[in-house]
PABA-734142 format. One record per residue (C-alpha): residue number from 1; residue in three letters; x, y, z. Coordinates in steps of 0.2 Angstrom, whole numbers. Layout:
PABA-734142
   seq   type       X       Y       Z
   NUM    Ala       X       Y       Z
...
END
This chain:
PABA-734142
   seq   type       X       Y       Z
     1    Met    -106     194     111
     2    Ala    -117     199      96
     3    Phe    -116     182      87
     4    Glu    -117     164      94
     5    Arg    -112     149      84
     6    Glu    -126     136      80
     7    Asn    -123     119      72
     8    Phe    -135     107      63
     9    Phe    -132      90      55
    10    Val    -135      84      37
    11    Ala    -134      66      30
    12    Arg    -119      63      19
    13    Lys    -118      47       8
    14    Ser    -101      46       0
    15    Val     -96      32     -13
    16    Leu     -80      22     -10
    17    Ser     -68      20     -24
    18    Lys     -70       4     -33
    19    Gly     -55      -9     -34
    20    Asp     -52     -26     -40
    21    Phe     -42     -40     -31
    22    Thr     -40     -59     -33
    23    Val     -44     -72     -20
    24    Glu     -36     -90     -23
    25    Cys     -46    -104     -16
    26    Asn     -39    -122     -13
    27    Val     -53    -134     -13
    28    Ser     -52    -152      -7
    29    Ala     -64    -163     -17
    30    Gly     -62    -178      -6
    31    Ala     -58    -189     -22
    32    Asn     -47    -188     -36
    33    Val     -54    -176     -49
    34    Ser     -55    -180     -67
    35    Lys     -62    -163     -73
    36    Val     -72    -149     -66
    37    Leu     -89    -148     -75
    38    Ser     -96    -132     -68
    39    Leu     -91    -119     -55
    40    Ser    -103    -107     -46
    41    Val     -95     -93     -36
    42    Glu    -102     -80     -24
    43    Gly     -93     -67     -13
    44    Tyr    -100     -58       2
    45    Val     -95     -47      16
    46    Gln     -96     -52      35
    47    Ser     -89     -38      45
    48    Val     -83     -20      42
    49    Glu     -73      -8      53
    50    Ala     -71      11      48
    51    Leu     -56      20      55
    52    Asn     -47      36      51
    53    Gly     -41      34      34
    54    Val     -45      16      31
    55    Ile     -60       4      31
    56    Asn     -55     -14      35
    57    Tyr     -67     -28      31
    58    Ser     -68     -47      29
    59    Gly     -79     -59      20
    60    Ala     -79     -76      11
    61    Val     -80     -83      -6
    62    Asp     -92     -98      -8
    63    Ala     -87    -110     -22
    64    Lys     -98    -124     -28
    65    Leu     -90    -136     -40
    66    Val     -98    -150     -49
    67    Ile     -84    -162     -53
    68    Met     -82    -179     -61
    69    Thr     -70    -191     -52
    70    Glu     -58    -202     -60
    71    Glu     -71    -216     -56
    72    Gly     -83    -207     -67
    73    Glu     -95    -202     -53
    74    Val    -102    -184     -54
    75    Asn    -101    -176     -37
    76    Thr    -103    -158     -29
    77    Val     -90    -150     -18
    78    Asn     -94    -134      -8
    79    Ser     -80    -124      -1
    80    Thr     -79    -107       9
    81    Cys     -63     -97       7
    82    Pro     -61     -82      19
    83    Phe     -53     -66      13
    84    Ser     -50     -48      20
    85    Ser     -47     -32      11
    86    Arg     -48     -13      14
    87    Phe     -52       4       7
    88    Glu     -39      18      10
    89    Ser     -43      37       8
    90    Glu     -40      53      18
    91    Asp     -59      56      18
    92    Ile     -63      41      28
    93    Glu     -66      44      46
    94    Asn     -70      33      61
    95    Asn     -87      42      64
    96    Gln     -94      36      47
    97    Glu    -104      20      45
    98    Ala     -97       9      31
    99    Phe    -107      -2      19
   100    Val     -96     -13       8
   101    Lys    -100     -26      -4
   102    Val     -90     -37     -16
   103    Asn     -96     -43     -34
   104    Val     -88     -57     -43
   105    Ile     -81     -51     -59
   106    Asp     -72     -66     -65
   107    Tyr     -67     -84     -60
   108    Asn     -58     -99     -67
   109    Val     -51    -116     -62
   110    Glu     -32    -113     -62
   111    Ser     -27    -131     -59
   112    Val     -33    -148     -55
   113    Gly     -21    -161     -46
   114    Gly     -27    -176     -37
   115    Glu     -40    -171     -24
   116    Met     -36    -153     -25
   117    Val     -44    -139     -36
   118    Lys     -36    -122     -37
   119    Val     -49    -108     -40
   120    Ala     -45     -90     -44
   121    Val     -59     -77     -41
   122    Val     -58     -59     -46
   123    Leu     -69     -48     -34
   124    Glu     -73     -30     -36
   125    Gln     -75     -21     -20
   126    Asn     -87      -6     -19
   127    Gly     -98       3      -7
   128    Phe    -101      19       2
   129    Val    -100      28      19
   130    Val    -114      37      28
   131    Cys    -113      49      42
   132    Asn    -121      65      49
   133    Ser    -110      80      44
   134    Glu    -109      95      55
   135    Val    -114     112      47
   136    Gly    -110     128      56
   137    Thr    -122     144      56
   138    Ile    -125     158      68
   139    Asp    -138     166      79
   140    Cys    -139     184      85
   141    His    -144     193     102
   142    Asp    -140     211      98
   143    Asp    -153     224      97
   144    Asp    -143     234      84
   145    Val    -142     219      73
   146    Cys    -157     216      61
   147    Tyr    -158     198      53
   148    Lys    -170     188      43
   149    Lys    -173     170      45
   150    Asp    -179     157      33
   151    Glu    -184     139      35
   152    Ile    -173     126      25
   153    Ser    -175     108      23
   154    Val    -162      96      30
   155    Ile    -160      77      28
   156    Lys    -152      68      43
   157    Tyr    -146      50      44
   158    Ile    -155      41      58
   159    Gly    -145      25      57
   160    Ser    -145       7      51
   161    Ala    -150     -11      57
   162    Arg    -146     -28      51
   163    Glu    -155     -45      54
   164    Glu    -154     -62      47
   165    Ile    -169     -72      42
   166    Thr    -172     -89      34
   167    Ser    -183     -92      19
   168    Glu    -190    -110      18
   169    Ser    -196    -116       1
   170    Glu    -199    -132      -8
   171    Ile    -201    -141     -25
   172    Asn    -213    -156     -26
   173    Leu    -208    -169     -39
   174    Arg    -217    -184     -47
   175    Glu    -201    -194     -46
   176    Asn    -188    -199     -33
   177    Ile    -172    -190     -32
   178    Lys    -155    -199     -32
   179    Lys    -143    -184     -28
   180    Ile    -143    -165     -26
   181    Leu    -129    -158     -37
   182    Leu    -131    -139     -36
   183    Thr    -141    -126     -27
   184    Glu    -140    -108     -32
   185    Ser    -149     -95     -21
   186    His    -151     -77     -23
   187    Ala    -161     -63     -15
   188    Ile    -166     -46     -21
   189    Val    -175     -32     -12
   190    Arg    -191     -25     -20
   191    Asn    -198     -13      -7
   192    Val    -194      -5      10
   193    Asp    -208       4      19
   194    Ala    -205      15      35
   195    Gly    -216      12      51
   196    Ala    -216      19      68
   197    Gly    -199      13      75
   198    Phe    -197       0      62
   199    Ala    -196      -3      43
   200    Thr    -203     -17      33
   201    Ile    -192     -24      20
   202    Ser    -198     -36       6
   203    Gly    -192     -45      -9
   204    Asp    -189     -60     -19
   205    Val    -179     -76     -16
   206    Ile    -174     -86     -32
   207    Thr    -167    -103     -30
   208    Arg    -161    -115     -44
   209    Val    -159    -133     -39
   210    Leu    -149    -146     -50
   211    Tyr    -152    -164     -46
   212    Leu    -150    -181     -52
   213    Ser    -166    -191     -54
   214    Glu    -167    -210     -49
   215    Asn    -166    -213     -68
   216    Asp    -149    -204     -69
   217    Lys    -156    -190     -78
   218    Phe    -150    -172     -74
   219    Glu    -165    -161     -70
   220    Ser    -166    -143     -63
   221    Gly    -180    -132     -57
   222    Tyr    -183    -115     -50
   223    Ile    -191    -110     -34
   224    Asn    -198     -92     -34
   225    Asp    -202     -86     -17
   226    Thr    -204     -70      -7
   227    Phe    -199     -63      10
   228    Lys    -205     -49      21
   229    Glu    -198     -44      38
   230    Glu    -200     -30      50
   231    Ile    -184     -23      57
   232    Glu    -183     -12      72
   233    Leu    -174       4      71
   234    Asn    -176      18      84
   235    Gly    -180      35      76
   236    Val    -189      29      61
   237    Thr    -206      37      57
   238    Arg    -218      34      43
   239    Glu    -211      49      35
   240    Ser    -193      42      35
   241    Phe    -184      38      19
   242    Val    -178      20      20
   243    Glu    -167       9       9
   244    Gly    -162      -9      11
   245    Asp    -149     -22       5
   246    Ser    -150     -41       5
   247    Phe    -138     -55       2
   248    Val    -138     -74       4
   249    Arg    -126     -82      16
   250    Gln    -121     -95       4
   251    Asp    -112    -106      17
   252    Gly    -128    -108      26
   253    Val    -140    -114      12
   254    Val    -147    -131      16
   255    Thr    -155    -142       4
   256    Glu    -164    -158       9
   257    Ile    -173    -172       0
   258    Val    -189    -180       7
   259    Gln    -196    -195      -3
   260    Asp    -210    -208      -2
   261    Glu    -219    -219     -14
   262    Lys    -228    -205     -23
   263    Gly    -212    -195     -27
   264    Gly    -199    -183     -20
   265    Lys    -199    -166     -12
   266    Ile    -184    -154     -11
   267    Leu    -183    -143       4
   268    Val    -172    -127       3
   269    Lys    -168    -116      18
   270    Val    -160    -100      13
   271    Pro    -152     -88      26
   272    Ile    -154     -70      20
   273    Val    -145     -55      28
   274    Leu    -155     -39      27
   275    Thr    -149     -22      31
   276    Ile    -159      -6      32
   277    Arg    -153      12      32
   278    Ala    -165      26      37
   279    Phe    -165      45      34
   280    Glu    -177      59      39
   281    Glu    -181      76      32
   282    Gly    -185      91      43
   283    Lys    -185     110      44
   284    Ile    -174     121      53
   285    Ser    -173     140      54
   286    Val    -157     149      49
   287    Ile    -152     167      47
   288    Asn    -151     171      28
   289    Asp    -148     189      28
   290    Ile    -141     202      41
   291    Tyr    -136     220      44
   292    Ser    -132     232      58
   293    Thr    -139     249      61
   294    Lys    -123     254      70
   295    Asn    -108     244      63
   296    Glu    -101     237      47
   297    Ile    -103     218      47
   298    Asn     -91     206      39
   299    Val    -102     191      33
   300    Thr     -95     174      28
   301    Thr    -107     162      18
   302    Ser    -102     144      17
   303    Ser    -110     130       6
   304    Phe    -113     112      12
   305    Asn    -118      96       4
   306    Met    -131      84       9
   307    Ser    -138      68       2
   308    Ser    -156      65      -4
   309    Ile    -162      47      -5
   310    Ser    -174      42     -19
   311    Pro    -187      27     -17
   312    Met    -180      10     -22
   313    Ala    -185       2     -38
   314    Val    -183     -14     -47
   315    Ala    -177     -15     -65
   316    Glu    -181     -30     -76
   317    Gly    -175     -36     -93
   318    Lys    -170     -51    -104
   319    Ile    -153     -57    -109
   320    Glu    -151     -67    -125
   321    Gly    -135     -73    -133
   322    Ser    -126     -88    -142
   323    Leu    -110     -97    -144
   324    Thr    -103    -107    -158
   325    Leu     -91    -121    -153
   326    Glu     -74    -120    -160
   327    Glu     -70    -133    -173
   328    Glu     -58    -143    -161
   329    Met     -72    -144    -148
   330    Pro     -82    -160    -149
   331    Arg    -100    -157    -155
   332    Val    -115    -157    -143
   333    Asp    -125    -173    -145
   334    Lys    -135    -171    -129
   335    Leu    -135    -156    -117
   336    Leu    -135    -163     -99
   337    Phe    -136    -147     -89
   338    Ser    -130    -129     -86
   339    Gly    -122    -123     -70
   340    Gly    -112    -108     -63
   341    Asn    -126     -95     -68
   342    Ser    -120     -78     -63
   343    Ile    -121     -60     -68
   344    Ala    -110     -45     -66
   345    Val    -116     -27     -69
   346    Thr    -100     -18     -75
   347    Asn    -109      -1     -79
   348    Ser    -125       8     -74
   349    Tyr    -131      25     -79
   350    Leu    -147      35     -81
   351    Lys    -153      41     -98
   352    Asp    -169      49    -104
   353    Gly    -180      43     -90
   354    Glu    -172      26     -90
   355    Ile    -159      16     -80
   356    Val    -147       7     -92
   357    Leu    -137      -8     -85
   358    Glu    -122     -16     -95
   359    Gly    -113     -31     -90
   360    Ile    -109     -50     -93
   361    Ala    -119     -65     -89
   362    Lys    -110     -82     -87
   363    Thr    -115    -100     -87
   364    Thr    -107    -117     -91
   365    Ala    -115    -129    -102
   366    Ile    -111    -148     -99
   367    Tyr    -115    -159    -113
   368    Leu    -112    -177    -120
   369    Asn    -103    -182    -135
   370    Asp    -108    -198    -142
   371    Glu     -93    -202    -153
   372    Ser     -81    -202    -138
   373    Ser     -95    -206    -125
   374    Ser     -87    -192    -114
   375    Leu     -93    -177    -105
   376    His     -88    -159    -110
   377    Ser     -91    -142    -103
   378    Val     -90    -125    -111
   379    Gln     -92    -108    -103
   380    Leu    -103     -95    -111
   381    Asp    -100     -76    -108
   382    Ile    -115     -66    -114
   383    Pro    -113     -47    -114
   384    Phe    -129     -38    -111
   385    Val    -137     -21    -111
   386    Ile    -154     -19    -103
   387    Ser    -165      -4     -99
   388    Asp    -180       0     -89
   389    Lys    -190      15     -84
   390    Tyr    -183      25     -69
   391    Ser    -187      43     -68
   392    Val    -175      53     -56
   393    Glu    -164      68     -58
   394    Glu    -148      63     -67
   395    Gly    -131      66     -59
   396    Gly    -133      56     -43
   397    Thr    -126      39     -37
   398    Leu    -133      22     -42
   399    Ser    -131       6     -32
   400    Val    -137     -10     -41
   401    Asn    -139     -28     -36
   402    Ala    -144     -40     -50
   403    Val    -149     -58     -50
   404    Leu    -154     -70     -64
   405    Asn    -170     -80     -66
   406    Asp    -176     -93     -78
   407    Val    -159     -97     -86
   408    Asp    -162    -108    -102
   409    Val    -148    -115    -112
   410    Val    -152    -125    -128
   411    Val    -142    -132    -143
   412    Lys    -146    -132    -161
   413    Lys    -136    -142    -175
   414    Gly    -124    -148    -162
   415    Arg    -113    -133    -162
   416    Glu    -124    -118    -158
   417    Ile    -128    -115    -140
   418    Tyr    -141    -102    -136
   419    Tyr    -143     -93    -120
   420    Asp    -159     -85    -113
   421    Ala    -162     -78     -96
   422    Lys    -172     -65     -86
   423    Val    -163     -52     -75
   424    Lys    -170     -42     -60
   425    Ala    -160     -28     -52
   426    Cys    -163     -18     -36
   427    Val    -159       0     -39
   428    Ser    -154      12     -25
   429    Tyr    -151      30     -29
   430    Ser    -145      46     -20
   431    Asn    -142      63     -25
   432    Glu    -131      77     -18
   433    Leu    -140      93     -14
   434    Val    -130     109     -12
   435    Ser    -136     123      -1
   436    Gly    -128     138       9
   437    Val    -129     147      25
   438    Ile    -121     162      34
   439    Ser    -107     153      44
   440    Glu     -99     168      52
   441    Ala    -102     187      55
   442    Thr     -91     200      63
   443    Leu     -95     217      69
   444    Leu     -83     230      62
   445    Glu     -80     248      64
   446    Glu     -95     259      69
   447    Phe    -104     270      57
   448    Ala    -101     289      59
   449    Asn    -115     298      69
   450    Lys    -128     306      58
   451    Asp    -127     325      60
   452    Tyr    -145     328      53
   453    Ala    -162     325      60
   454    Met    -171     320      44
   455    Glu    -167     310      28
   456    Ile    -177     306      12
   457    Val    -173     289       4
   458    Phe    -180     283     -12
   459    Ala    -188     265     -14
   460    Pro    -188     259     -32
   461    Ser    -203     251     -39
   462    Gly    -205     233     -32
   463    Lys    -193     236     -18
   464    Glu    -197     226      -2
   465    Leu    -197     233      16
   466    Trp    -182     223      21
   467    Asp    -171     229       7
   468    Val    -175     247       9
   469    Ala    -171     246      28
   470    Lys    -155     237      25
   471    Asp    -149     250      12
   472    Ala    -154     264      24
   473    Arg    -146     255      39
   474    Val    -162     257      50
   475    Lys    -174     245      57
   476    Glu    -190     240      48
   477    Glu    -201     247      62
   478    Gln    -194     264      60
   479    Ile    -199     265      41
   480    Ile    -216     258      45
   481    Ser    -220     270      59
   482    Gln    -213     285      50
   483    Asn    -221     281      33
   484    Pro    -238     273      38
   485    Glu    -246     277      22
   486    Val    -233     266      11
   487    Ala    -237     248       7
   488    Phe    -223     236       3
   489    Pro    -217     231      -9
   490    Val    -219     248     -17
   491    Ser    -229     249     -33
   492    Glu    -219     264     -40
   493    Asp    -203     274     -36
   494    Thr    -208     281     -18
   495    Pro    -199     294      -7
   496    Leu    -198     289      11
   497    Val    -195     301      26
   498    Leu    -184     295      40
   499    Phe    -182     305      56
   500    Tyr    -167     303      68
   501    Gln    -162     309      85
   502    Arg    -149     322      82
   503    Ile    -133     319      92
   504    Gln    -123     335      96
END
C-alpha cells in the first residue's frame, strides 16, 4: 500500500452553553424570625460526570442569613442547600473532561414564617470541556511517490489535577468580641507557573468578618492574605501552558474567637479548592504536498481546530454607585453594617487591548431609624463597567472569576446611600487555531508511457525545484543530475532538459 494513515492529537477546549436555573432553600433559623437583615449566597460545584450527550453535576448553595428574632436578638444562620443540574448537547462525549462552575445571578427571601426562611437563588451554569481530538494524516512508502514534509506546531492537553488547601488568617483587635455575625471569604488565582511534574498556583484570599463588639457595636474588618501551592501533575514541564481555578468551600469556613485581657483575636480558616489544567506545544512532521511520477493522485485536505492557551491575568477596577431611599422608607439615622456583598459579571469582552467587564454588585445596608427605634435594611444593586489592560488577539473565549474587596457603604443626609468597592478578576483566555493537513491520498490511473527520449521544460523566474519537478512529474534528483548548472529558485526563465529511458 502506497499510503498509511497516521494520527496525532490536538487540544480542544469547547465552551458549554450557559443556562439559568433556580434553587429553593428552606432554612431553619432555630428561633422565630422577625426579619432577615442580610443574606449572603455562594454556589459551588462538587462533582462532575461527562457522558455521551450529557454532563451531570452536583453542587451546593451556601446561604448565610443575619436575622432578627422576635425577641430582638441579632443572630446568624448558616445553611447548605444541595442541588444538581446538567448540560445537554450532541457534542458532549464521555472522553471529554468537564469543568463546570455556577455563578449567583440573583437571590431573594421569598417568605418568612416562624423559624423557617425560604430563599430563592438564581444560578447561571457555565463552563467548558477539554479533550485531545484526533486528527488523521498520511505517510508514504512508495518509491514512485514524491512528497514534501513540513513541521507544524500542535498543542496537546496533558491533564488536570485538583487539591484542597486551608488558608489560615487572623485579625488582632484592641477590644473583646461578643459575637461573630458574618464571615464572607473568597479566593482568586493570580498566577500559575509550570515546573517539572508540577505546577505552582498562587493567589489572594479575601475575607470580611462582621462582628458584634462587647459594647454592642457592629464592626467589620477585612483580612487580605495570599496562598501558594504546588500541585503534582504528570507530564508537566517548565515549557507547559498551565491555567488554574479556585473557589472557597463555604460550608467549611471556620471562624474562631480568642480573647484575653488585652483584647480579641479572630481566627479564620478558609478551605480553598484549587484546580490546574496543563497543555504542551510540540512539533510534528506531516506531508504537506505530494505527487506521483507514474500515477494521478487524488488528494484530500482537511482542516482541524485546536485551542491555544494564553497566560492568565488579573484585571482590577473600582465600582461606585448610590441609592436614594424611596419616600415611604424610613430615613437612615445610623448605618449599622452592610452584608451580603456579592458581584455578578454578566458580560465580558475584549476591545482595543483591554478587557471590559460588565455586571452588577450587590450589598444590603442595615440601618437604625431613631423615630421608630427600629432596624431596617435596603438592598443596593450597583451596575458597573470596568476595564483593564489585556493584550491578546480578539476572537477567543474568556473565562472570568471576580471578587470584591474593601466594600464601603456610607449615608449622607439620611436618604442617600453611597457604595464604593474594589474588584479583582482572574481572567483565563483561549483561542481557536485553524490548520490543515493532507488527510487522504489515493493513486488513480497510470500516466501514459512517454514515447520520446528527451524533453525540454521551462522554469519561470522564481520557480522552486519542487514545483518544477511536480509540474514535470519527475523526481527532483533527475532535474538536478541532468541540469547541474542550474540553481534554484531560478533567477530568470530557464529551459531545462530532461532525458527519459524510451520504452518500446
